[in-house]
N, C-alpha and C positions, 0 to 999 in steps of 0.2 A: 420601325415605323417609318413610313415615308417623308421625306423632309427638305434633302438637298435637291439643288439647282430648279429645276424646270416643275417642281411640286414640292418647294417648301410652302406649306400650308400653315397660316398660324390659328391662332384660336387659346383664350386662357382659359384657364381650369376654373370649374365652378365650385367651390366647395359647400358640401350640403349641412354641414353643421352638425355632423352625426357624431353618437355617444362617445365619448374619448374614455379609452381603459389602457391602463399605462401596460406597458410589456416586460413583464419580470420572468419571462421563461427563458428556458436554455433556446440557445438557436434551434438545433437538430428539433426540440419538441415543438417551434411554433411554426418551422418548416412543415412538419408532417399536419398540422391542425390547417395550415392556409390551405395545402394541398387537397385535405381533407373538406374543408368547405368548397373551393372550388367544384371538384368531384364530387360533391352532393347537390351543388346546383344544377349540375351537366345531368345527374343521372335524373334528378327529378325533373326537370323539362324532356327529357328521351322517353319518359315514360307516363306523360301528361297527353289526352289525346289535343291536337291541334286541326284547324281549319275543318271541324266535324260540319258535316252538313246534316240538316234535319230532312229525314224521309219527307217529309209534307212542307218542305219549305224550298221551293225550287232557288234560291239565292245561299251561294254557300254561307258560310260564317266569316267573319273578317279574319286574316293570316293572324297569327296568332293569340285564339279566342281559345281558351280551353274550354273543354267540353264538360259536361256538368258528371260523363262516369267519372269514377273514382280513380285512383293509380292503383295498377296491377300490384301484386305482389312480387316483390324482384329482389334479386340480390344486392348487397349491400357496398355497391362498388369501392367507395373510398377506402374498404378493408384490403382492397388487395391493389390500391395504389400506394408506391412506395419514393419519396424523395430519390433515394441512391440508384433506381433506374431511370428517372429522370435525368440525373445526372450524369450516367452512362452515357446515354444519347446526347448529353450536351460536348459529354469527352471527344464520343465519335466525331461529331462535327469539329469540334476543335483540333482534331486530327488531320480532318479534312482540309481546314484552313493553311493547316500548319503545311502541309503537303502540295499544296495547291497558290503559291504564290502567295500567301498570307487572308487569302479572302475567299467569301463564295456567292460572289457577285454572279446576277442571271448573264448567262452565256457564256461563263468561264466553266474550267474544266474542275473548280472546285464546286459550281452551283452544280453541275451533271454527277459530281459523285455523291452532292447531298441528294439528289433526288434517286440514286441507286441506291442511296443507303434506307433512304426510308420505303421505296418499294422492295426491296430485297427483305426488310425486316418485316413487313406487313406481310409478305404473302410466308414468310419461312412462320409465323405467329399467329395468323388469323386465315378465315376461310371467304373473308372478304373480295368482291369485286374489284380486281385493282387496273386502273388505267390511266398511263400517262398523255396527257393532252399539250401535245405541240403548238405552239405560239411565234411570229415573227413582229419583231420591233424595231423600229429605227425610222430613218438612217441614225446611225451614230456616226460621230466623226473620228478620222486620226488623222496628228498634226504631223507635217511634214516638216523637216525642217525647225527650224528657232522664230519663233513668232517676237514681234519686239511691240514695245511700248514707250511712248517717249513723248517728255512735255517739249515743245517747241519755245513758246517764250508765254509769260514773258521770262521767263529762267529754264533752259535748257537743262533736263534732266533725263535720264535712262532707267529702265527698270528691269530687273531680272525676271526671267520666264520661271516660271515653277516657283520660284519665291517670293516676289512681291506680285504677281500676277498670272494665272491661265485662262485658258480658254472654255468656256460654259456650253457653248454654241456656236457654230458659223456654216455658212452655205461651202459646198465643195468649191475646190481650188485656192487660188492666191487671190487674197483681199487686202487692198493697201487704202486705209482712208488715212485724211489729212484735212483737220475741219477744228472747228471753234466749239470748245464744250459748254455745254448748257446744263446749269443744274436746274433738278427736278425738285419742286416745292415738296415737300412733306414726302411721301414716299412712292409718290409715281404710281397709283392705285386706284385712280380713278380720274375720269375725263376733265375734268376741271384741272386735275395738276398740270395738265400739257395745252390747257388755253393758250397759255402765252410761246410754245414752242415753236423754232424757225426752224422748217424742212431744210434738210443737208446738214445742219448740227450733227455734235457727239453729246449722247441724252449721258447725263450722269448723275447718278441715282444711288441710298443708301438702302442694303436690305432691310426686308420687313414687312410685315404686313400683307403681303400677298406675293404669290409665286413670281419665281423669275422669268415663269413664261407670260404672267400676267403683264409683270414690266416688257416685258419683250414687244409683247404684242400693241400695246401702247405707243411702243416707239416706233414700230412700224408703220402702224395706222398713220401717226404723224411725221411721217417720214426722216427718219433720224437715217444718217449715215453709219451708224455705229452706236452701240453702247455700251457702259462701263460702270460696272455696280461693284460698289464695295461694300464690307462686312462690317457691321453695326457696334463690333467692342461689348455688345450685353454680356458678354461671359467667356469664357476661356476656349468653348467650341466656335465661338464666333468673331476670333480675331482673324482667323489665317485662312486659308485656300479651302476649295470644297471636292477639287476632282471634277473633271471633265464629264461631259453627260450627254448633248444631244444634239444632233445638224438642226441649223435652222434656213428659211427658205431665202431670208434677206438680209438683215443686219446683223454681222457678226457679235456677239456678246462677250467681252470680257470682263472677268472677276478678279478684285485686290485686295488685299487683305486689311484691315483696319486701318492700321498704320501708314499705308499707301495710300490711301484713299485720303488720308488727312492731309496726306504731301499736297492733294490736287486740290483738295478742298480749300488748304490755306492761302492759293495762288489768287492775285487780283486780276478779277476780268479786263480784258478778252483773255481766255487760256485757249492755245493752239495746240493742238495733240496729232500725234501719231502713231497709227493701229499697224500691224500685219501679221496676218497668219495666211496659211496655207495647208489643205489639208483634202481628203478624201473619204465621202462618206461610205457606208454599207448598213447592211442588216444585220440583224441578229435572231437567233432560234432558239426559245427557250422553253420552258415545260411547266403545266402544270400536274402535280398528282392527286389522284381521286378515288376514293376508295368509299364504297357503298357495302351496306351491311346487306346479306342473302334477305334479311326479317324484315317486318317493318312495314307499314302501311305506306306504298309508293306514291298515292296521290297525299303524303303529310311528311316531308322530308325536313328533318332538322338536320343543315348544314354547320359542322364545324371547322370556321378555317384560321391558317396561320398561315403567314408567308416566312418562306423558305430561305431565299435568299437574305443575302450581305450588300452594303454597300461596295465598293471597290477598296476602299481606302483599311479595311479592316475585317476580321472575321465573323463579328456579326453574332457574337456565343451570346451575350444579354436580346439583340436585338438582330434576327428575332429567333436563334437557336431557343430563346427558353421556351416560347410559344409552342415551337414545333417540334419540341421535346413532350411537354407535356401532352398536346395532342395527339404524338403517337403512340405516349403510354398509355394516354384513357382508348386508344381504339386498340390495343393489344390486351389489357385488361377487360374491356367490354369483351373481349370474346372469351378470354380465359376465366372469367368469373359465371359465363352463360348466360349473361344479362343479354345478350347479342341475338338469342334462340327466341326471345319472347318479348320483342319490343313492339312497343304500339306503332311508334313512329319509324321509318326508313331513316339512317345514321348517314350521312354522308361526311367523311371528312376529307378535307382538304388543304395542300401544300401548294399557295400560290408562288411562282416566280414573278418576277420584274416588279416587287411592291415600292421598292428602293428607286425606281424608276420612272414610278406615276402611277402605282396600282394596278399595273398593266394585265397580269395573270386574271386577277379576277376582273377586270374588266372585262376580256377575251372573254370568258368563261360567261360573264351574264351575255354580252351582245349576241355570242353564239346561238344562246339559248333564244333570245327572244329572236332573233332572223329564221335557225332551223329548227325548234323545238318550243316554242311559247307556251305549251301545256308541261314541259317539264318545269320551266320557268314559274310556272303558275301552282307546282306541285310544293316551292319552296318555300314553309311555313315560317321559317324564322334560321337566322344566320348569328353563332356566337362566335365570337373573335376574340384569341389570345396576342397580342400584341409586347410582348417588353415584361414578362412577368417576376425577374431577378434584378433588378436597379440596384446598384449598391446603396443609394442614398433615397430608399424606397418610402413611397405611399403605397395606402391599398386604393388603386382608383377604381369606382365600379361607374363605365359610361352612364349618362344621366338620358336615361332614356323616357323619361316624361318632357322633356323638350325637344320629343322627336316630332316631324310632322305629322299632321292631325290624322292622316290616312295609317300611318303605323304605331302610334302612339299608345294603343292598346298593348302590342303586342311587345313593345320595346319595354314598357313599364314595369309588364310583368317578370320579365327579366331581369329589370334592374330591382325590383321589390323581393325576389327571391335571392337572390345576392345580398342584400341589406339585410335581411333575416337570418341570412346563415351565418353571416360574419356577426351576426350581435349573439347568435346562441351560443357561439363558439367565444366570447369575449373578446372579439377582434375587431379595433378601429377600422374605419374606413371613411371615405369621402367619393362625392359625385366628381366627374370629371367631363370635360367638353365631349357631346357627341357629334364632332363636328367634319366626321367622314376621313379623317387624317389617315386609316387603316385600310384593311381592304374588307370592313364591313360597309366602309362608303358608297361603293355603287350597290350595294345590295338595299342601303336603305333611299338610295336614289331612285329605285327599282321598285319602290314601293314593297319592300321585303322588311317586316321588326326585326332587330337586333338586337344585340348586346354582348358584354362580357365587362373584362378587367386588363386595368393593367397597372405598373409600377413607378410612370413617372420616363421622361425621356430626356428633354433640353431643356425643361423647365426648373426654376429656382425656387427651392423647398424655402416655405417661410416659418416663421417663428412658430406658428399655431401649428403648422404640418410636425414642426422638430418636436412639440410637447407632446402631440398625439402619435407621432410614429417613430421618435430618436432621430437618430442621427444628425446632420449639420445644416442648420438654418443658413439662408443665404448661398446655400451649394448648390449646384444641378443636380438632381434625382440621378441623372448618371452622365458622368463628368468626360466619363469614356463614349458616346455617344456619336455614333457614326466615327470613330476613329480606332486606330490601330490598336489601342491597348483595349478595344470590348472583345478580349479573351476569356476565357472560363475562370482566371483569375477575380473577372470583374463581376460574373454572379453571386449575388449576393441569397443564400440559401433560406434565407429567413424570411426574403419578400417570397 
C-alpha cells in the first residue's frame, strides 16, 4: 500500500458498526473460511452480467449495473482454493527478496524476478493471454558523496546522514543552501498555511495529512530555498527515516527523524541552517503483468488487480505479496476448476509495478488506454483490489463503496454489499474502511470505473473496539512492520 515520501496519502478509516462475532476457531480453520469468503464474492462478480445494454436502448447501462439475467451454473471456486497454495507463492516472493538485496522494489532485480515468477506460473498453469507492459518513470536520484545538515545558529549543531536525516527529493547537481528556517503552521497542506512565508527561507514542516509532494509543491510555489520535513512520532513506523525516492525540479527536500525534528523545533528563532546535497537523476523502467481469460464478454471486463512491488526498505511480503499471491492463486484455480471456460465477463488479472512510488503502474495502464484505446478503457466494468490481506494485528476491512463518487457509487456499492453479506454468512466480523484511493483502485475510481475490495490494515492503530471485534492488540499498529525490513513471511497472519 502506497504511503511513503511523495505519495504519503492520509485518510481515516470509517467503522461500519457491523455485527460482532467472537473468534473461537483455530487459525487454520478461519484462514480457510476467510479465503472462501473472498473467493465466493469474486466468483459472484465474475459470473454476473455487467454493463449490459438493452437492445432497444441506445444508452448503455451504468458500469457495475448487474443485468436482470440470473447467474449461470458454475463450479464453486472456493472449493479449489487453499491457504497452503497461497502461502507457497508467498514463500517464493520471500525467497526472491532474500536473494535480491532484501526487497522487490520496482526497478530492482527482486522486482524483475517477481515479474518472471508470476508470468512463468501463469503460463505453466493456465491458458490465459499473458503480457508484460513496460513503463518508465523518474527521474529518481542517486546521492554523490555525503550530504550535510547543520544548525548554524543560535546553537551550532551537526546531524548525521542516514541516521538523523535523509534526502527524499532533490534536483540533479550540487545544491548548497544557507538560510533562515521558517516554521510552517499546522501541516503545510493548504495555501493559508503559507500566507506569511518569506521567499528564500527554508520551510520546516511536520509530516502528516497530505503527501510530501504536496508540501513540496506549496514550498516551491512560495519560493522556498529548501524544505525540511520531519517525522511526527505518532507510532513506531513514524519515528525514523523513510528511504529516498524521487528527483525534484526546484527546492531539495530533506527528511529528518522525529527526534531530530524536535531539536530543530526547540530552537528559538531566528534559526539559521545549512544544507548540502549532490546527486544525479536517472529514469527507471518497470513492468505490469496483465493476464486475460480467453473467454468472457470482451465488452464487460472485470479487472482484478494487486500491486507486485515492495518498498526498497524490505521484502514486502504482507505489502503486497499477500494480495499478489491471492490474485495468482485465484487466476490458477479459475482455470483448473473450469470456471474460466464458461465466464459471462472477461477477466483481466493484473499485477502492478510502481505502486509504492505513487500508483505508477496502474496510472500508466489507464493513461495508455485513455490515449491509445479509449474503447478498451470503456469496456472495464469493475476493478477489484487486494492490498495487504495478511496484517498481523488485522481487521477485516471492506472498502466503503457507498462513499464513492455519484457516477460509480452503484457499482462500488454492489461489491461492498457482496463482501458484507458473504462475511456475515460465514460468521465473520468486518468493518468499512476508507475508500480514499490510497491503493491501485484509486486511478480507476478517478477514471469513472467502479471498484471495491478488502484489506486488513496498514499503518493505522487498532482501537479497543476493533480489538474486541477482531482480537489482537489495541493501541498497536495493524502491521508494525509496514514498509520495514521485517515485513517478511513471518509477518503474515494466516488467520487474516
